[in-house]
C-alpha positions, -999 to 999 in steps of 0.1 A, spaced: 216 -564 669 222 -544 701 193 -533 721 174 -528 690 139 -550 685 141 -594 674 128 -604 641 93 -613 664 88 -581 679 98 -560 649 68 -587 631 43 -582 660 49 -544 659 42 -545 622 10 -568 621 -6 -546 654 -1 -513 633 -15 -533 602 -48 -542 623 -46 -507 634 -52 -493 601 -78 -522 592 -97 -504 618 -93 -470 612 -77 -465 638 -41 -454 633 -17 -436 656 6 -419 633 34 -425 656 70 -409 651 63 -382 630 67 -353 651 95 -329 649 111 -337 678 112 -369 667 124 -361 631 154 -343 649 162 -371 672 170 -395 637 192 -364 618 221 -383 631 214 -421 626 183 -447 614 179 -483 632 145 -491 610 126 -523 625 120 -539 591 129 -535 554 99 -538 536 104 -549 499 70 -541 480 54 -540 448 54 -501 432 19 -502 434 6 -467 444 -20 -483 470 8 -503 490 21 -475 511 43 -492 541 40 -467 564 3 -463 557 -8 -497 559 17 -506 589 6 -474 605 50 -466 610 66 -431 610 99 -421 602 129 -440 608 103 -474 611 106 -488 577 138 -495 552 119 -491 521 131 -509 486 104 -514 463 98 -523 426 72 -536 400 59 -565 411 86 -568 437 112 -582 408 143 -588 423 178 -569 412 216 -561 419 203 -527 431 178 -543 452 198 -568 467 225 -540 478 199 -518 494 185 -552 512 216 -564 522 229 -525 536 197 -522 561 207 -562 571 243 -557 574 244 -518 584 217 -512 599 212 -547 615 176 -549 607 158 -577 622 131 -582 593 123 -582 562 87 -580 546 82 -591 511 51 -573 500 26 -586 471 -9 -576 466 -39 -588 446 -50 -579 415 -10 -571 405 -10 -552 373 27 -562 367 14 -602 372 -17 -594 346 10 -585 324 39 -610 325 5 -639 328 -7 -623 297 27 -623 280 35 -657 286 1 -665 271 2 -647 241 41 -652 235 44 -616 236 68 -594 255 68 -556 263 93 -532 248 113 -511 264 126 -514 301 94 -530 309 100 -561 297 129 -562 326 101 -565 348 79 -587 329 110 -613 323 115 -608 362 78 -626 368 79 -651 342 99 -678 362 66 -675 390 39 -674 366 59 -709 354 54 -725 382 24 -716 392 16 -734 360 33 -757 366 14 -760 400 -22 -756 381 -23 -719 397 -33 -699 370 -57 -667 386 -41 -638 392 -40 -634 430 -31 -674 433 1 -663 411 11 -636 434 11 -658 463 35 -685 448 56 -649 432 62 -639 470 75 -672 485 96 -676 453 113 -636 464 113 -646 498 134 -677 485 157 -658 462 168 -636 484 179 -664 508 197 -681 476 209 -648 456 226 -632 489 248 -648 514 247 -622 536 209 -625 543 213 -661 542 238 -656 566 214 -629 593 188 -657 586 208 -686 597 220 -671 625 188 -656 637 197 -622 637 173 -617 610 137 -630 595 118 -632 555 87 -634 555 62 -631 525 28 -612 532 3 -605 507 -19 -571 510 -54 -572 499 -67 -540 486 -99 -539 494 -100 -550 529 -63 -536 536 -49 -568 553 -16 -577 549 -16 -616 556 14 -640 562 16 -661 537 49 -681 542 58 -694 575 54 -675 611 88 -669 625 72 -664 654 
């Protein structure tokens, strides 16, 4: 990792940025012209943000970060595919990014769609089905645990996504084992603006 941030320091920075955002005192760092120019030749993001595509989950705003700070990968319901894994592996193995944050949120429409599909035994048409299919295991796992509300399912799905990243990528699992990278799950509250940890705190 060189002289870059540790997983704990990266998480500290994101949590501090989220607290500024909640309080309405964001400083909008690393967005001036000189800093932009300094990044032209290389990047060293402090964290990968793998989140839901929801328009209200703008990562750099929520965590009060700037250019070059976050390597952002987003899909509806933060559903994992090969391209997602490849993108995150690139950040960790090539850019030496020390932290991966899986970011879900309450009232998630993708989770609601998957829950409805499970309850009605119907599936959406077109490529939307891939999103629902990616979420159904979390819906079913939640039901087995007695969790039936959307926000509870969101938390189960965030944890499941964290587990999938480790299970489906030897690169990511190896980085976590070596201590050079941590993976955490966070759930964003749309009204309050708070991103809370729902997985164990690696600090």
